[in-house]
Structure formats: C-alpha cells, structure tokens
C-alpha positions in Angstrom: 13.7 10.6 -23.2 17.4 10.6 -23.4 19.4 7.6 -22.5 22.7 6.7 -23.3 23.0 4.0 -26.1 25.0 1.4 -23.7 22.5 1.7 -21.1 19.8 1.2 -23.6 21.7 -1.8 -25.1 22.6 -3.4 -21.7 18.8 -3.3 -20.4 17.2 -4.7 -23.4 19.7 -7.4 -24.0 19.6 -8.5 -20.4 15.9 -8.1 -20.0 14.7 -9.5 -23.2 17.6 -11.5 -24.7 17.2 -9.2 -28.1 19.2 -6.6 -29.8 17.2 -3.3 -29.9 17.3 -0.8 -32.8 18.9 2.4 -31.5 17.4 4.7 -33.9 18.3 7.7 -31.4 19.6 7.4 -28.0 16.5 6.4 -26.3 14.3 3.2 -26.0 11.8 3.0 -28.6 7.8 2.4 -27.9 8.1 -1.1 -28.7 11.1 -1.7 -26.3 9.0 0.0 -23.6 6.0 -2.0 -24.6 7.7 -5.3 -24.4 8.6 -4.8 -20.7 5.2 -5.5 -19.2 4.8 -8.5 -21.5 8.1 -10.0 -20.5 7.5 -9.2 -16.8 4.4 -11.2 -17.0 6.0 -14.2 -18.9 8.6 -14.3 -16.1 5.9 -13.8 -13.2 4.0 -16.9 -14.6 7.1 -19.3 -14.7 6.2 -22.1 -12.5 9.3 -21.1 -10.3 7.9 -17.8 -9.4 4.3 -18.5 -9.6 4.6 -21.4 -7.3 6.6 -19.5 -4.8 4.2 -16.8 -4.4 1.4 -19.5 -3.9 3.3 -20.8 -1.3 4.2 -17.2 0.4 0.4 -16.2 0.3 -0.8 -19.5 1.9 1.7 -19.0 4.9 0.4 -15.5 5.4 -3.1 -16.6 5.4 -2.8 -19.4 8.1 -1.3 -16.7 10.3 -3.6 -13.5 10.1 -2.8 -10.5 12.2 -4.7 -7.5 13.0 -3.6 -3.8 12.5 -0.1 -3.1 14.2 -0.1 -6.7 15.2 1.6 -8.0 11.8 4.8 -9.2 13.6 4.9 -12.5 12.1 3.8 -11.4 8.6 6.5 -8.5 8.9 9.2 -11.2 9.9 8.2 -13.4 7.0 8.6 -10.0 4.6 12.2 -9.5 6.1 13.3 -13.0 5.7 12.3 -13.0 2.0 13.9 -9.6 1.3 16.9 -10.7 3.2 17.1 -13.7 0.8 16.8 -11.6 -2.1 19.5 -9.3 -1.0 17.1 -6.4 -0.9 17.8 -3.5 1.9 15.1 -2.3 4.0 14.2 -0.4 7.0 12.2 -1.9 10.1 10.5 -1.3 12.2 8.1 1.4 10.2 4.7 2.5 11.8 5.1 -0.2 14.5 5.4 -3.4 12.1 5.7 -2.0 8.7 8.7 -2.5 6.4 10.2 -0.4 3.7 12.3 -2.0 1.1 14.5 -0.4 -1.7 15.4 -1.7 -5.2 17.6 0.1 -7.7 20.3 2.5 -7.9 19.5 4.0 -4.3 19.3 7.6 -5.7 16.4 9.6 -7.1 14.2 9.6 -8.7 12.1 7.3 -6.0 8.6 5.9 -6.9 6.8 3.6 -4.6 4.4 0.5 -4.6 2.4 -0.4 -1.8 0.8 -3.3 -0.1 -1.4 -3.5 2.9 -0.6 -6.5 5.6 -3.4 -6.6 8.1 -6.4 -9.2 8.6 -9.7 -8.8 9.8 -11.4 -9.8 13.1 -13.6 -12.5 11.9 -13.5 -16.5 11.7 -13.0 -18.1 8.5 -15.8 -20.4 7.3 -13.8 -21.7 4.3 -12.6 -25.2 4.7 -9.3 -25.9 3.0 -5.7 -27.1 4.1 -4.6 -23.5 4.6 -7.3 -22.3 6.6 -6.6 -19.6 9.3 -4.8 -21.2 12.5 -5.9 -18.2 14.5 -9.5 -18.2 16.1 -11.3 -15.1 15.2 -8.8 -13.7 12.7 -9.0 -14.0 8.9 -7.7 -12.4 5.7 -11.0 -11.7 4.4 -9.8 -8.9 2.3 -6.9 -10.3 0.3 -4.1 -8.3 2.1 -2.3 -11.8 2.2 -2.4 -11.7 -1.7 -1.4 -7.8 -1.9 1.7 -8.8 0.5 2.6 -11.6 -1.5 2.4 -9.9 -5.2 4.6 -7.2 -3.6 7.2 -9.8 -2.9 6.7 -11.3 -6.3 7.4 -7.7 -7.8 10.6 -7.3 -5.5 11.9 -10.5 -6.8 11.3 -9.3 -10.7 12.6 -5.8 -9.7 15.9 -7.1 -7.9 16.4 -9.4 -10.9 16.7 -6.4 -13.2 18.1 -3.9 -10.8 21.1 -3.0 -12.7 18.6 -1.5 -15.1 16.5 0.6 -13.0 16.9 4.3 -13.7 16.1 5.3 -10.0 15.0 3.5 -6.9 11.7 1.7 -6.3 10.3 2.0 -2.7 8.7 -1.1 -1.6 5.8 -0.2 1.1 4.4 -3.1 3.2 2.0 -1.0 5.4 0.1 -2.2 8.6 -3.2 -1.4 9.6 -5.2 -0.5 6.6 -8.4 -1.8 8.2 -9.3 1.4 9.9 -6.3 1.8 11.9 -4.8 4.6 9.2 -1.3 2.7 8.9 -0.7 5.1 6.0 -0.8 8.0 8.2 1.8 6.5 10.5 4.0 5.5 7.5 3.9 9.2 6.3 4.7 10.2 9.7 7.6 7.9 9.5 9.0 9.8 6.2 8.3 6.8 3.7 7.4 9.5 1.2 10.4 11.6 1.3 11.6 12.2 -2.2 9.2 9.7 -3.5 7.8 11.3 -6.6 4.8 8.8 -7.4 3.0 5.9 -5.8 1.2 2.9 -6.9 -1.3 0.3 -5.3 -4.1 -1.8 -6.3 -6.5 -4.3 -4.6 -7.8 -7.6 -5.9 -11.5 -7.9 -6.9 -14.0 -10.7 -7.0 -15.8 -8.9 -9.6 -13.2 -7.9 -12.3 -12.1 -10.9 -14.8 -8.7 -12.4 -14.1 -6.4 -11.1 -16.6 -8.3 -7.7 -16.4 -8.0 -4.6 -14.4 -10.6 -1.9 -13.5 -10.0 1.9 -12.6 -10.8 5.3 -13.7 -8.9 8.9 -13.7 -9.8 11.2 -10.7 -12.1 9.9 -7.8 -12.3 6.3 -7.4 -13.0 5.8 -3.7 -15.0 7.6 -1.1 -14.0 9.3 2.2 -14.9 7.5 5.2 -15.4 8.0 8.9 -16.8 6.4 12.0 -19.2 7.8 15.0 -20.1 6.5 18.1 -23.2 8.4 20.0 -24.0 7.9 23.8 -27.3 9.0 24.7 -28.1 9.3 28.4 -31.6 9.7 30.4 -33.2 8.2 33.5 -33.7 4.5 33.8 -36.5 2.9 35.6 -39.1 0.3 35.5 -40.9 -0.1 32.3 -44.6 -0.3 33.8 -44.1 3.4 35.0 -42.6 5.3 32.0 -43.3 8.6 33.2 -40.9 8.4 36.1 -38.3 8.0 33.5 -36.4 9.7 30.6 -36.1 7.1 28.0 -32.7 7.0 26.1 -34.1 4.1 23.7 -37.1 6.4 22.3 -34.5 9.3 21.9 -31.9 7.2 20.1 -34.4 5.4 17.9 -35.6 8.7 16.7 -32.1 10.0 16.3 -31.3 6.9 14.0 -34.6 7.4 11.9 -33.7 11.2 11.8 -30.1 10.5 10.4 -31.7 8.8 7.3 -32.9 12.1 6.3 -29.7 13.5 6.1 -29.1 11.7 2.7 -32.6 11.6 1.4 -33.6 15.1 2.4 -30.3 17.3 2.5 -27.8 15.6 0.3 -27.5 16.6 -3.3 -28.8 13.4 -5.1 -25.8 13.7 -7.7 -23.2 13.8 -4.8 -23.3 10.4 -3.3 -23.4 10.1 0.4 -23.7 7.4 3.1 -25.0 7.4 6.6 -25.3 3.8 8.1 -26.0 2.9 11.8 -24.5 -0.7 12.1 -24.8 -1.1 15.9 -27.0 -0.3 18.7 -26.7 -1.5 22.7 -29.0 -0.5 25.3 -30.8 -2.4 28.2 -30.6 -5.8 29.4 -34.2 -6.6 30.7 -37.5 -6.7 29.1 -39.1 -4.6 31.9 -36.3 -2.0 32.6 -35.8 1.2 30.7 -32.0 1.7 30.8 -30.2 4.9 31.9 -28.2 5.2 28.5 -27.9 3.9 25.1 -25.1 3.5 22.6 -25.1 3.5 18.7 -22.6 3.8 16.2 -21.9 3.6 12.3 -20.1 4.9 9.4 -20.5 8.0 7.1 -19.2 8.1 3.5 -18.9 10.8 1.1 -17.0 11.7 -2.3 -15.5 15.1 -1.3 -13.6 16.2 1.9 -15.9 19.2 1.9 -19.2 17.2 1.9 -18.0 14.6 4.5 -17.2 17.6 6.9 -20.8 19.0 6.4 -22.2 15.4 6.9 -19.9 15.1 10.2 -21.4 18.3 11.4 -25.1 17.4 10.9 -24.6 14.0 12.2 -23.6 15.6 15.5 -26.5 18.3 15.3 -29.3 15.5 14.7 -28.1 13.4 17.6 -27.8 16.0 20.1 -31.1 17.8 18.8 -33.3 14.6 19.0 -31.8 13.7 22.3 -32.7 17.1 23.6 -36.2 16.9 22.2 -36.7 13.8 24.5 -35.1 15.4 27.4 -32.0 13.6 27.1 -28.4 14.5 26.8 -26.0 13.1 24.1 -22.3 13.3 23.2 -20.9 12.0 19.7 -17.4 10.6 19.2 -16.2 10.5 15.7 -13.3 8.2 16.9 -10.4 10.1 15.1 -7.7 8.3 17.4 -8.7 4.6 16.8 -10.2 4.8 13.3 -9.1 7.9 11.5 -10.6 9.8 8.6 -9.8 8.3 5.3 -10.0 11.1 2.7 -11.6 10.3 -0.9 -8.9 8.6 -3.2 -8.2 10.5 -6.3 -6.1 9.0 -9.2 -3.8 11.4 -10.9 -4.5 12.1 -14.5 -1.0 11.7 -15.7 -0.5 8.5 -13.9 -3.8 7.3 -15.4 -2.3 7.6 -18.7 0.7 5.9 -17.8 -1.3 3.1 -16.3 -3.3 2.6 -19.4 -0.4 2.3 -21.3 1.5 -0.3 -19.1 -1.5 -2.4 -18.4 -2.8 -2.0 -22.1 0.8 -3.3 -23.3 0.5 -6.3 -20.9 -3.0 -7.4 -20.9 -4.6 -5.8 -23.8 -6.8 -2.5 -24.2 -9.8 -4.7 -24.2 -9.1 -5.8 -20.6 -9.0 -2.3 -19.2 -12.3 -1.8 -17.5 -13.7 1.5 -16.4 -15.5 1.7 -13.2 -17.6 4.1 -11.3 -16.6 5.9 -8.0 -17.1 3.4 -5.0 -18.2 4.2 -1.6 -15.6 2.0 -0.1 -12.7 3.7 1.5 -8.9 3.2 1.3 -6.3 4.9 3.3 -4.1 4.7 0.3 -6.1 8.2 -0.1 -3.5 9.6 2.4 -0.7 9.0 0.2 -2.4 10.6 -2.7 -3.2 13.7 -0.7 0.6 14.3 -0.6 2.1 13.0 -3.9 0.8 11.7 -7.2 -0.7 8.3 -6.9 -2.8 5.9 -8.8 -4.9 2.9 -7.5 -6.8 0.3 -9.2 -8.4 -3.0 -9.1 -6.9 -6.3 -10.1 -9.3 -9.1 -11.4 -9.6 -12.6 -10.1 -12.9 -13.5 -11.3 -12.9 -16.9 -13.2 -16.1 -17.2 -15.3 -15.7 -21.0 -15.4 -15.7 -21.4 -11.6 -18.2 -20.7 -8.9 -18.4 -16.9 -8.0 -15.9 -15.9 -5.3 -17.5 -14.2 -2.0 -17.2 -10.7 -1.7 -14.6 -8.7 0.7 -15.0 -9.0 4.3 -17.1 -12.4 4.0 -16.0 -15.2 6.2 -16.3 -17.2 2.8 -13.8 -14.9 0.8 -10.9 -16.8 -1.1 -8.3 -15.5 -3.5 -8.0 -16.8 -6.9 -4.4 -17.5 -6.7 -4.0 -17.3 -10.4 -4.1 -13.7 -10.3 -0.9 -13.5 -8.4 1.5 -13.4 -11.4 -0.6 -10.5 -12.8 -0.4 -8.3 -9.8 3.4 -9.0 -9.2 4.1 -8.2 -12.8 1.7 -4.9 -12.9 3.6 -3.7 -9.8 6.9 -4.3 -11.3 6.1 -2.8 -14.9 4.3 0.3 -13.7 7.3 1.5 -11.6 10.2 0.1 -14.1 8.5 2.0 -17.1 7.7 5.1 -15.1 11.4 5.4 -14.0 12.6 4.8 -17.4 10.3 7.6 -18.9 11.0 10.0 -16.0 14.8 9.8 -15.9 15.5 12.0 -18.9 13.1 14.6 -17.5 14.8 14.1 -14.1 18.5 14.6 -15.5 17.4 17.5 -17.5 15.9 19.1 -14.3 19.1 18.3 -12.5 21.1 19.9 -15.6 22.9 16.5 -15.8 22.2 16.1 -19.6 23.8 17.9 -22.5 23.1 17.5 -26.2 26.1 16.2 -28.4 26.4 17.9 -31.8 
C-alpha cells in the first residue's frame, strides 16, 4: 500500500487528531484499525445518533411499497442536498444514487433498500405507520437511515477518501427486483465491490453475523390455474373436479423435497394460497393456488422449477383437468442465491473485528430467505451480513414481516459506522493496487 506521506499525514490528523508514525509511506495497521473505532465513536455522538433516530421515525410513519417510494426518495434527496452530496434521480423509478469522494475511480458501493410491506402495523407507539395497510415490517426504514448516517460520516471525511463511494438507495426489494432495474440503469458501472446488510432481531446488538460464500437462497414464486368443469356437488359424475386435482397436486409437490431432493441440498416448496369455489354445494370450474420455491443454487432452483410445472400439469391430467403454471417473472422475478466474495469476507472480518471485537463476529449457516442483493453479487464482488439489534435485557423482538416488528434504534450508529468503515478502508487498501495497475506509481530510490 503506497501512499504519499502528506496524504497519510492529513488523513490521520484530520480523522483522529493524532500524529501518525510514518515508518514507510503508507498507513500502518494500527492507523487503519483506528478508522472503524473512531467512526463508531462519531456515529454514537448525540448529534448524529439522535438525527438518525429522527430520520428513521419519519420514514417509518410514511411507508411506501416497491416503486412507490416517492416520499422516502424525497426525504433522501433533501438530506443529501443538506450534506452537499451530489446524486442521480430518478434511478429505477424511485431510486437515488449518491456519490462521495473524489468522483474518480476506484468506485465502491454501499446499498440500502427502501420499500415497505403491504400489512397493517399492530405496534401502538407515537410513530406508528400513518398509511393503512402498509408498514415497514422488515427494517428498510432503518437501512435507509443508516446509509444516510454513513453518508454524513463519509462526507465529513470526503477529502481523505481514496476514490469514490457510491450510495445506492434501492426501491422494491420485497419481490419487485429493484436491484435488477438499478443494474439496468448502470449503477454498477466502474464499481469494483459492493456491501450491504440487514438488521437482525436474532443477533445481539454490537455484533454482526455472516459467512463466506453462500449466505442466502435463491427464490421464486409460482401460481397455478387448474380448470375442470363445474356443477352441482350432489352429482359429481357430471363434473370434472378441479379442487380434487389441485389438492392432489399440492400433496405431490411436497414429495419433490422429501423424495427427489438431495437431503444435503436444502430446498423448499411451500404453497401459501388456494382459491376456488364460493358455495358449499357447487363444484367450481377452476381453482388457483400458488406459493414459493427456494434452493441454494441456481441449477437446483431450475430443476425444482421444472418439476413443479410437471407435477401440477401431470396431476391435473390424471384428474381430467387442464393446468397452466405461471412463475411470475415480470411481477416477482427470480432472485439467485446470495454469495459472499471470499476476499471481501476477509476485509469484513478485519473491519468489523477492529470496530466490535472479534468475539462479536458471529458465523451463521446459509438461510433459505432470499435477497435481491444477490443480483449485484452476480456481476461484481459483493458482501452481505446481518447487523445485530437484539437486547438481552429487553423483551424479544418480533421477526421480520410480522405486524409486531420493531427496530432497536440503538443499532443505528453501528450500521452507519460499519457502512462507512468498510468502504473507507477498502478504498485505502485498494488505491495502491489501482495506481499500480494504472501505471501511476513509481518507486523513488
């Protein structure tokens, strides 16, 4: 890592108020390790911490679904304007992309999702959702807040960034594939790495959890229509019963995991909705049902998808019905598995360990939940982890997608500081390699 002495000196003095020991012409390991610690101290100051709490509560009161995040986007732009951070808008309908640093390569990105869920909040508190039937039940209000908090930290030390940080405020993570639209809009152009995280009610506050390689499953959705011939329930011989066909199809789908899948290759097929008929004594003409499929590799996912269609159409035919299966690619696109880059895992361990202590770095098994952050990691190296917010001294927090979900706002400084630390130190460590690759560095004898 080759840096000019004056850059090292200015960076450390400005950031930490101390004079570095310039043994060579680069930051020492101790000086790099101090960055996460000092960023966290800054994020915990009442001025910044209280500001983040206020921002999060504003967003929470006005939840918006995917591609409808207009007020959230306006709030983000207002705050970026106040910070003096340039940005692009609109990106992928409601998305915002900000830039902090030199405006030149290398570029590294940090991402937060913005959308809420179509559910009624059941938590009674001063800042409860003001929009009936909509709620931030997955913590995306906190994600946006922590990325804005990181933007404040980065902007404070922008003159010392050795490259450019790209701030991705992404719409429509909850099934809408907002990451895909962001990619189509070119947000990853020249970006060499991306970081993201999700708050967790299971991980203790002050801790993080992750793993190298596979961390989240690939997912998709399906909806089936089985058509028969309706009629009076008292004379079933004159009908072709789609409810019987659908029922057998649903039971047969369960055998795909229990009898066809490798027990060591986790898969999920879950039927979550069933609609057919409206009277006790009438067999309907048709039935619809649908659900989700999950797998830990794209290859397994595609095999499972094929078998779902074969089972449904085959069972329908056995019962003299016809069937069609829609995998809803336009409305709810396939999310591939999320895979963490090995080199970025080592970087994460170093930065998070310096900030939180290595004893607070938890290792988790791959989860069957999915994330469209995976669409970013298919293109460039990426890293995804979970930020703890569990407080052992308080009542347990409700899980994601629960109407009783709440956020422990004490976690906000940790997320903001981790965002800022991961990209700041990454750019510092990357810059010498980047300069050498560009032929801009010459050793002096």
